[in-house]
C-alpha positions as CSV (number, residue, x, y, z in Angstrom):
1,M,18.2,-53.1,7.5
2,S,19.8,-53.9,10.9
3,N,22.5,-55.9,9.6
4,L,24.6,-53.2,8.0
5,D,28.3,-52.4,8.8
6,V,28.6,-48.5,8.6
7,A,31.8,-46.6,9.3
8,V,31.5,-42.7,9.7
9,N,34.2,-40.5,8.8
10,V,33.8,-36.5,9.4
11,I,35.7,-35.1,6.8
12,S,35.2,-31.5,7.9
13,D,32.2,-29.6,9.7
14,K,30.3,-29.7,6.5
15,E,31.3,-33.0,4.9
16,T,30.7,-36.3,6.0
17,Q,31.4,-39.9,4.3
18,L,29.8,-43.3,5.2
19,T,31.3,-46.7,4.4
20,V,28.7,-49.1,4.2
21,K,28.6,-52.6,4.0
22,V,25.5,-54.7,2.9
23,P,25.7,-58.6,3.6
24,V,25.7,-60.1,0.0
25,G,22.9,-62.8,1.0
26,T,20.6,-59.6,1.3
27,I,21.3,-59.2,-2.4
28,Q,21.3,-62.6,-3.5
29,S,17.8,-63.3,-1.9
30,K,16.5,-60.1,-3.7
31,V,18.0,-61.1,-6.9
32,E,16.3,-64.5,-6.9
33,S,12.8,-63.2,-6.1
34,R,12.8,-61.1,-8.9
35,I,14.0,-63.5,-11.1
36,R,11.4,-66.0,-9.8
37,S,8.7,-63.2,-10.2
38,L,10.0,-62.5,-14.1
39,A,9.9,-66.4,-15.0
40,K,6.2,-66.3,-14.3
41,T,5.4,-63.1,-16.3
42,A,8.3,-63.1,-19.1
43,K,7.2,-63.7,-22.7
44,I,10.0,-65.3,-24.5
45,D,9.8,-67.1,-28.0
46,G,9.8,-70.9,-27.6
47,F,8.3,-70.9,-24.2
48,R,4.6,-70.4,-23.0
49,K,3.8,-67.6,-20.5
50,G,4.8,-68.3,-17.0
51,K,6.9,-71.8,-18.3
52,V,9.9,-69.8,-18.9
53,P,12.7,-71.8,-16.6
54,V,14.0,-70.1,-13.9
55,S,17.6,-71.0,-15.1
56,H,17.0,-69.3,-18.5
57,I,15.9,-66.2,-17.0
58,R,19.1,-66.3,-14.8
59,A,21.4,-66.7,-17.8
60,Q,19.8,-63.8,-19.5
61,Y,18.7,-61.3,-17.5
62,G,20.5,-62.1,-14.0
63,A,23.3,-59.5,-14.4
64,G,20.9,-56.7,-15.3
65,I,18.5,-57.7,-12.4
66,Q,21.4,-57.9,-10.0
67,Q,22.6,-54.2,-10.9
68,E,19.0,-53.1,-10.3
69,V,18.9,-54.7,-7.0
70,I,22.2,-53.3,-5.9
71,N,20.9,-49.8,-7.2
72,D,17.6,-50.2,-5.1
73,V,19.5,-51.7,-1.9
74,I,22.1,-48.3,-2.0
75,R,19.0,-45.9,-2.7
76,D,17.0,-47.7,0.5
77,T,20.2,-48.1,2.6
78,V,21.8,-44.9,2.6
79,F,19.0,-42.8,3.9
80,E,18.6,-45.4,6.7
81,V,22.0,-44.9,7.6
82,L,22.0,-41.3,7.5
83,A,19.0,-41.3,9.8
84,D,20.6,-43.8,12.1
85,K,23.7,-42.1,12.5
86,K,21.9,-38.9,13.0
87,V,23.8,-37.2,9.9
88,R,22.1,-33.6,9.0
89,A,22.6,-34.2,5.3
90,V,22.2,-31.3,2.8
91,G,21.3,-32.3,-0.7
92,V,21.6,-35.8,-2.4
93,P,24.6,-38.2,-1.2
94,S,27.0,-39.0,-3.8
95,I,27.6,-42.4,-4.1
96,D,31.0,-44.0,-5.1
97,D,33.4,-47.2,-4.9
98,V,30.5,-49.5,-5.2
99,K,32.2,-53.3,-5.0
100,L,31.3,-56.6,-3.9
101,E,34.1,-57.6,-1.6
102,N,34.2,-61.1,0.3
103,D,30.6,-61.2,1.4
104,F,29.8,-57.7,1.4
105,L,28.6,-55.1,-1.0
106,V,30.6,-52.1,-0.2
107,Y,29.8,-48.5,-1.2
108,Q,30.8,-45.1,0.1
109,A,28.3,-41.9,0.5
110,S,29.5,-38.8,0.5
111,V,27.2,-35.8,1.9
112,E,27.3,-32.3,2.8
113,T,26.1,-31.5,6.2
114,M,24.2,-28.9,7.9
115,P,27.1,-26.8,9.7
116,E,27.1,-27.1,13.6
117,V,27.4,-23.2,14.4
118,E,27.7,-21.6,17.6
119,V,25.9,-18.1,17.3
120,K,28.3,-15.7,18.3
121,G,28.3,-11.9,19.2
122,L,24.7,-11.3,20.4
123,S,25.8,-8.9,23.2
124,E,27.8,-7.1,20.8
125,I,24.7,-6.4,18.4
126,E,23.6,-2.6,18.2
127,V,20.4,-2.1,16.0
128,E,18.5,1.3,15.4
129,R,15.0,0.8,15.6
130,Q,12.8,3.5,13.6
131,V,9.6,4.8,15.3
132,A,7.3,6.9,13.5
133,T,3.7,8.2,14.1
134,V,1.2,9.5,11.5
135,S,0.9,13.4,11.7
136,D,-2.4,15.1,10.6
137,E,-0.1,16.5,7.7
138,D,0.8,12.9,6.9
139,V,-2.8,12.1,6.3
140,D,-3.7,15.2,4.4
141,I,-1.0,14.3,2.1
142,M,-2.3,10.9,1.7
143,I,-5.8,12.3,1.0
144,E,-4.4,14.5,-1.7
145,N,-2.4,11.6,-3.3
146,L,-5.8,9.8,-3.3
147,Q,-7.2,12.6,-5.1
148,K,-4.3,12.6,-7.6
149,Q,-4.6,8.8,-8.6
150,R,-8.3,9.9,-9.8
151,Q,-7.3,13.4,-11.3
152,T,-8.4,14.2,-14.8
153,F,-6.7,16.6,-17.4
154,E,-8.5,19.6,-19.3
155,T,-6.8,21.8,-22.1
156,K,-5.4,25.3,-21.0
157,D,-4.0,28.1,-22.9
158,G,-1.3,28.9,-20.5
159,E,2.2,27.8,-20.1
160,L,3.3,24.4,-19.0
161,A,3.9,23.9,-15.7
162,D,4.6,21.3,-13.3
163,G,1.8,18.8,-12.8
164,D,0.7,19.7,-16.5
165,E,0.5,17.2,-19.1
166,A,2.0,17.8,-22.4
167,T,1.4,16.3,-25.8
168,F,4.3,17.1,-28.1
169,D,6.6,15.8,-30.8
170,F,10.6,15.5,-30.1
171,E,13.5,14.8,-32.1
172,G,17.1,14.6,-30.9
173,S,20.3,14.8,-32.5
174,I,24.3,14.8,-31.1
175,D,26.3,16.8,-33.3
176,G,23.6,17.3,-35.7
177,E,23.2,13.3,-36.1
178,K,20.0,11.8,-35.0
179,F,20.2,8.6,-32.8
180,E,18.0,5.7,-32.2
181,G,15.4,6.1,-29.8
182,G,15.9,9.9,-29.7
183,S,12.6,10.9,-31.5
184,A,8.8,10.5,-31.1
185,E,5.4,11.9,-32.2
186,N,2.5,13.0,-30.0
187,Y,4.2,11.7,-26.5
188,R,2.5,12.5,-23.6
189,L,4.1,13.6,-20.4
190,I,3.4,14.7,-16.9
191,I,6.1,17.7,-16.4
192,G,7.7,17.1,-13.2
193,S,7.4,13.3,-13.2
194,G,10.7,12.8,-13.7
195,Q,10.4,10.2,-16.5
196,M,13.0,12.1,-19.1
197,I,16.6,12.8,-18.6
198,P,17.7,15.5,-16.3
199,G,16.7,19.3,-17.9
200,F,14.3,17.7,-20.5
201,E,11.4,18.4,-18.4
202,D,12.8,21.6,-17.0
203,G,13.5,22.8,-20.6
204,M,9.9,22.4,-21.6
205,K,8.6,24.7,-18.6
206,G,6.9,27.9,-19.9
207,M,6.0,26.4,-23.5
208,K,2.6,26.7,-24.9
209,A,0.5,24.9,-27.3
210,G,1.9,25.2,-31.0
211,E,5.2,26.6,-29.8
212,E,8.4,25.2,-30.9
213,K,11.7,25.1,-29.2
214,T,15.2,23.5,-28.9
215,I,16.7,22.5,-25.8
216,K,20.1,21.2,-24.7
217,V,20.3,18.4,-22.2
218,T,23.3,16.1,-21.3
219,F,22.8,12.3,-20.6
220,P,23.7,11.0,-17.5
221,E,27.1,9.1,-17.1
222,D,25.2,5.9,-16.1
223,Y,22.8,5.9,-18.6
224,Q,21.8,2.5,-19.9
225,A,22.5,3.0,-23.4
226,E,26.5,3.0,-23.6
227,N,26.5,5.4,-26.7
228,L,24.7,8.2,-25.0
229,K,26.6,8.2,-21.7
230,G,27.6,11.8,-21.0
231,K,26.8,12.9,-24.3
232,E,25.0,16.5,-25.1
233,A,22.2,16.4,-27.0
234,D,19.9,18.9,-28.7
235,F,16.1,18.0,-28.8
236,K,13.8,19.9,-31.1
237,I,10.1,20.1,-29.3
238,T,7.0,21.0,-30.9
239,V,4.5,21.1,-28.2
240,K,0.9,20.3,-29.6
241,E,-1.3,20.4,-26.7
242,V,-1.2,21.4,-22.8
243,K,-3.6,20.1,-20.2
244,E,-3.7,21.1,-16.5
245,A,-4.6,18.7,-13.7
246,K,-8.0,18.8,-11.9
247,L,-8.4,17.2,-8.8
248,P,-11.9,15.7,-8.0
249,E,-13.8,17.5,-5.2
250,L,-13.7,16.2,-1.8
251,N,-17.6,15.3,-1.8
252,D,-19.8,12.4,-1.2
253,E,-19.0,10.7,-4.6
254,F,-15.5,10.7,-3.9
255,F,-15.7,9.5,-0.5
256,E,-18.1,6.7,-1.5
257,L,-15.3,5.5,-3.7
258,F,-13.4,4.4,-0.4
259,G,-16.4,2.9,0.9
260,V,-17.3,5.9,3.4
261,S,-21.3,6.6,2.9
262,E,-21.6,8.4,6.1
263,G,-19.4,10.6,8.1
264,G,-17.9,12.4,5.3
265,L,-14.1,13.8,5.2
266,D,-13.8,13.3,9.0
267,K,-14.4,9.4,8.6
268,L,-12.3,9.1,5.2
269,K,-9.4,10.9,7.3
270,A,-10.1,8.5,10.1
271,D,-10.1,5.2,8.0
272,V,-6.9,6.6,6.3
273,R,-5.2,7.2,9.5
274,K,-6.1,3.6,10.6
275,N,-4.3,2.2,7.5
276,M,-1.4,4.4,7.8
277,E,-0.9,3.4,11.2
278,R,-1.4,-0.5,10.4
279,E,1.0,0.2,7.6
280,I,3.9,1.6,9.7
281,K,3.7,-0.9,12.4
282,S,4.2,-3.6,9.6
283,A,7.0,-1.3,8.1
284,A,8.8,-0.9,11.6
285,R,8.5,-4.4,12.0
286,N,10.1,-5.4,8.5
287,Q,12.8,-2.5,9.3
288,V,14.0,-3.9,12.6
289,K,13.9,-7.3,11.6
290,Q,16.1,-6.5,9.0
291,A,18.5,-4.6,10.8
292,T,18.6,-7.2,13.3
293,F,19.3,-10.1,10.9
294,D,22.0,-7.8,9.1
295,A,23.6,-7.5,12.6
296,L,23.5,-11.1,13.1
297,V,24.9,-12.2,10.1
298,E,27.8,-9.6,10.2
299,K,29.1,-11.0,13.5
300,N,28.8,-14.7,12.4
301,E,30.7,-15.6,9.2
302,F,31.1,-19.3,8.0
303,D,31.3,-21.7,5.4
304,V,28.2,-23.2,4.1
305,P,27.6,-26.5,2.2
306,N,27.5,-26.0,-1.7
307,A,24.2,-27.6,-2.1
308,M,22.4,-25.0,0.5
309,L,24.1,-22.2,-1.6
310,A,23.5,-23.6,-5.0
311,G,19.8,-24.3,-4.0
312,E,19.2,-20.6,-2.7
313,I,20.8,-19.4,-5.7
314,D,18.0,-21.5,-7.8
315,R,15.5,-20.0,-5.6
316,Q,16.2,-16.5,-5.9
317,R,17.1,-16.8,-9.6
318,N,13.5,-18.4,-10.2
319,L,11.8,-15.7,-8.2
320,M,13.4,-13.0,-10.6
321,L,12.1,-15.2,-13.5
322,Q,8.6,-15.0,-12.1
323,R,9.0,-11.2,-11.8
324,F,10.3,-10.7,-15.3
325,A,7.3,-12.9,-16.6
326,Q,4.6,-10.9,-14.2
327,Q,6.3,-7.7,-15.8
328,F,6.0,-8.8,-19.3
329,G,2.9,-11.1,-19.2
330,A,5.2,-14.2,-20.3
331,N,5.6,-17.7,-19.2
332,P,8.7,-17.9,-17.1
333,N,9.9,-21.2,-18.7
334,T,10.3,-18.7,-21.7
335,F,13.5,-17.1,-20.2
336,D,16.7,-18.3,-20.4
337,K,18.3,-19.0,-17.0
338,N,21.7,-18.4,-18.4
339,M,20.9,-14.9,-18.9
340,L,21.0,-14.8,-15.0
341,P,24.4,-16.3,-14.1
342,D,25.1,-17.7,-10.4
343,E,27.4,-14.5,-9.7
344,L,24.2,-12.4,-9.8
345,F,23.0,-13.9,-6.8
346,E,26.1,-15.3,-4.8
347,D,26.3,-12.7,-2.0
348,Q,22.6,-12.6,-1.2
349,A,22.3,-16.1,-1.4
350,L,25.3,-16.6,1.0
351,R,23.5,-14.3,3.4
352,A,20.2,-16.1,3.1
353,V,21.9,-19.5,3.8
354,R,23.9,-18.1,6.6
355,L,21.0,-16.4,8.4
356,G,19.0,-19.5,7.8
357,V,21.4,-21.5,9.6
358,L,21.8,-19.0,12.5
359,V,18.1,-18.4,13.1
360,G,17.5,-22.3,13.1
361,Q,20.2,-22.5,15.7
362,I,18.9,-20.0,17.8
363,I,15.2,-21.7,17.5
364,D,16.8,-24.9,18.7
365,K,19.0,-23.5,21.3
366,Q,16.3,-21.1,22.9
367,K,13.6,-24.0,22.1
368,L,11.6,-21.4,20.9
369,E,8.2,-22.5,19.6
370,V,5.6,-20.2,17.5
371,D,3.3,-18.3,19.9
372,Q,-0.2,-19.1,18.8
373,E,-1.9,-16.2,20.2
374,R,0.6,-14.1,18.2
375,V,-0.3,-15.9,14.9
376,T,-4.1,-15.2,15.7
377,A,-3.4,-11.8,16.5
378,F,-1.4,-11.3,13.1
379,I,-4.4,-12.9,11.1
380,S,-6.7,-10.5,12.6
381,E,-4.5,-7.3,11.9
382,A,-4.0,-8.9,8.4
383,A,-7.7,-9.3,7.8
384,E,-8.8,-5.9,8.8
385,N,-7.4,-4.6,5.1
386,Y,-10.5,-6.6,3.6
387,E,-14.0,-6.1,2.8
388,D,-15.2,-9.4,4.7
389,P,-12.5,-9.8,7.8
390,A,-14.3,-12.8,9.0
391,E,-13.9,-14.7,5.7
392,V,-10.2,-13.7,5.6
393,I,-9.4,-15.0,9.1
394,E,-11.1,-18.1,8.5
395,Y,-9.3,-18.9,5.5
396,Y,-5.9,-18.2,7.0
397,T,-6.9,-20.2,10.0
398,N,-8.0,-23.7,8.2
399,D,-5.7,-23.4,5.3
400,K,-2.5,-25.4,6.7
401,Q,-0.1,-23.9,4.3
402,E,-1.1,-20.1,4.5
403,R,-1.3,-20.6,8.1
404,A,2.2,-22.1,8.1
405,G,3.7,-19.2,6.4
406,I,2.4,-16.7,8.9
407,E,3.5,-19.2,11.8
408,A,7.2,-19.0,10.1
409,V,6.9,-14.9,10.1
410,V,5.8,-14.9,13.9
411,L,8.6,-17.2,14.8
412,E,11.0,-14.9,13.1
413,D,9.5,-12.2,15.2
414,Q,10.2,-13.9,18.2
415,V,13.8,-14.7,17.3
416,V,14.3,-11.1,16.5
417,E,13.2,-10.1,19.8
418,Y,15.4,-12.7,21.8
419,I,18.4,-11.2,19.8
420,L,17.2,-7.7,20.7
421,S,17.1,-9.0,24.4
422,Q,20.8,-9.9,24.4
423,G,22.1,-6.7,22.6
424,K,21.3,-3.0,22.5
425,V,18.1,-1.4,20.9
426,T,18.2,2.5,20.2
427,D,14.9,4.1,19.1
428,K,15.0,6.8,16.5
429,E,12.3,8.9,15.6
430,V,11.6,9.5,11.9
431,K,8.9,10.7,9.4
432,Y,6.2,8.4,8.2
433,Q,7.6,8.3,4.8
434,D,11.2,7.6,5.6
435,L,10.0,4.6,7.7
436,L,8.1,3.3,4.8
437,A,11.1,3.8,2.3
438,A,13.5,2.2,5.0
439,A,11.1,-1.0,5.0
440,Q,10.8,-1.1,1.3
441,Q,14.7,-0.9,0.8
442,A,15.0,-3.7,3.5
443,Q,12.7,-6.3,1.5
444,M,14.5,-5.6,-1.9
């Protein structure tokens, strides 16, 4: 509607109010059109269908139709006005003070707006970039881990040691009184796995099948059960069976489990090294991205629109509920959202919103566009993890939604590179496992 009268009032850097005037003639014409249309289809006692007088429809339904038209006009014009005035709205506008005044329908629309932020402190940003290489020892450890994943257990007559599996009964008590959850029968445990509280597994070492023993342990101060925190307990343990781990041999049968039909151990090691190198490349990218974005947000604190913050809190809460559902095999809708209050997500959500605004500003100001060659390379690298790389490449190339997700990741990498080009980067040599741990921590 080009005949609108609009006044724009910038209340703050994150809120704008619009006063919109719509000519009454526009309202009246729409009302009359709907009244005539209804007269043709209305079924009213005493009148044949299509023969209801317009005056009767106007008298009986005119007020309701007028209100419907007003609601529709406000809905249609408010977004037109926001676009015309180039107001970068966040969330749904709040409409109030609606009235018919002289020859106009007048209403006010208040809306939160995307903050105009000047990115600061890029030259002051200092980032430590972790660098790692895959050593022969790392490869050997990984091969051993692959063996452990397929290890079996055989009964032994000797004493319990690290890596052995014990089947046992236990009964716990504090000051002579048993406590809930402190007893079990035929419990299976790999010694050294760290599943039990500190001191429990160490206390079992040296025991043999058929042996009985009482050990003293102390529950940690941060133990989840309030009534057990810091308490000393006695556990009566009866070992029923002791088994020792047997690793599978490094033979052709083992190699074939990992797709190696020729080349034996050397080929398996080469494949494992390649996968590990691909893994640390991804880990390094995640670690430096997290460190860079953390530094960027630290240098730029600003208020964000409530709608953006609330939306991000909801997004993070829903993700956590989905993880719960996957963990427990349940429908996420069965969980009560009130068990995860907003306060639980506020800090992380605020960081995410600020980061999104800052990254968007850098992309706009520097006119960054997705490097499609990097997208292609990213897809090719990801495809190497699959049995049929060509099929994976075709899928990610042709599926618009999946490709858009990869393009977003690549564009973020380009933003990181720009930020680092303005700041200071220091490389630090770390071990393979330490880099993986740092990257994993960054994603939490």
